C-alpha positions in Angstrom: -29.1 -26.5 203.2 -27.2 -23.2 202.9 -25.2 -24.0 206.0 -23.6 -27.0 204.3 -22.6 -24.7 201.4 -20.8 -22.2 203.5 -18.9 -24.5 205.8 -15.4 -24.4 204.5 -13.6 -27.7 203.8 -11.3 -27.3 206.8 -14.1 -26.7 209.3 -15.9 -23.8 210.8 -14.5 -21.8 213.7 -17.4 -19.4 214.2 -20.9 -19.4 212.6 -23.7 -16.8 212.8 -27.2 -16.7 211.3 -29.7 -13.8 211.0 -33.3 -14.6 210.2 -34.7 -11.5 208.5 -38.4 -10.3 208.6 -40.2 -7.4 207.0 -40.5 -4.1 208.8 -42.4 -0.8 208.1 -45.2 -2.7 206.3 -42.8 -4.8 204.1 -43.7 -8.5 204.0 -40.5 -10.1 202.7 -38.2 -12.4 204.6 -34.7 -14.0 204.4 -31.6 -15.4 206.0 -28.0 -14.5 206.2 -25.4 -17.1 207.2 -21.8 -16.2 208.1 -18.9 -18.5 209.0 -15.1 -18.2 209.5 -12.9 -21.2 208.7 -10.1 -22.4 210.9 -7.7 -20.7 208.4 -9.6 -17.4 208.6 -11.5 -17.5 205.3 -14.9 -15.8 205.7 -18.0 -17.2 204.0 -21.4 -15.5 203.7 -24.7 -16.8 202.1 -27.7 -14.5 201.6 -31.2 -15.6 200.7 -34.0 -13.0 200.4 -37.6 -13.5 199.1 -40.8 -11.5 198.7 -39.0 -8.2 197.9 -39.5 -5.8 195.0 -37.0 -3.7 193.1 -33.9 -4.5 191.2 -31.3 -4.5 194.0 -31.0 -4.7 197.8 -28.2 -3.5 200.0 -27.2 -5.6 203.0 -26.0 -3.7 206.1 -24.7 -4.9 209.5 -24.4 -2.3 212.3 -24.6 0.5 209.7 -21.8 -0.9 207.5 -22.5 -2.0 204.0 -21.8 -5.7 203.5 -22.8 -6.1 199.8 -25.4 -5.1 197.2 -27.3 -8.0 195.7 -29.4 -8.1 192.5 -33.1 -8.9 192.9 -35.0 -10.9 190.3 -38.6 -12.0 190.5 -38.8 -11.0 194.1 -35.8 -13.0 195.2 -32.1 -12.4 195.8 -29.3 -14.8 196.7 -25.6 -14.6 196.9 -22.8 -16.7 198.3 -19.1 -15.8 198.5 -15.9 -16.5 200.4 -13.2 -14.0 201.0 -9.9 -13.9 202.8 -10.1 -13.0 206.5 -10.5 -9.3 207.3 -12.4 -8.4 204.1 -15.8 -8.2 205.8 -16.8 -6.4 209.0 -16.1 -8.3 212.2 -19.6 -9.8 212.8 -20.6 -10.9 216.3 -23.7 -12.4 217.8 -26.2 -9.6 218.5 -25.1 -7.5 215.5 -28.1 -5.9 213.7 -28.6 -6.8 210.1 -30.8 -4.7 207.7 -31.8 -5.0 204.0 -32.4 -1.6 202.5 -33.8 -0.4 199.2 -33.6 3.3 198.2 -32.4 4.1 201.7 -35.4 2.5 203.4 -35.1 -0.6 205.7 -37.3 -3.3 204.4 -36.0 -6.4 206.3 -34.2 -6.7 209.6 -32.8 -9.2 212.0 -30.0 -10.0 214.5 -27.0 -12.3 214.1 -27.1 -15.2 216.6 -24.9 -18.3 217.0 -25.8 -20.7 214.2 
């Protein structure tokens, strides 16, 4: 379902997905979808569940992507930016969700 939201109108050139699971005793989960349109617009969709706190920071290969608010154990965010505004994601890149400096969810981008 989220994939249909992030596919830009002019088609997708590259799409990646990271399935996130809990680490270090945390039991949350989530997904991150990333796509680049034929014109270079970058779209990202984030869906997290089963997490505590008020905010979560999303990292890829040690670079901050975005901070998302958490409400009732869930977080979600979708946005599209002009090309070059986000780190250059590739298949195999590590993705982490952190709270207060601690990794609570992790995954790896793969071709979506």
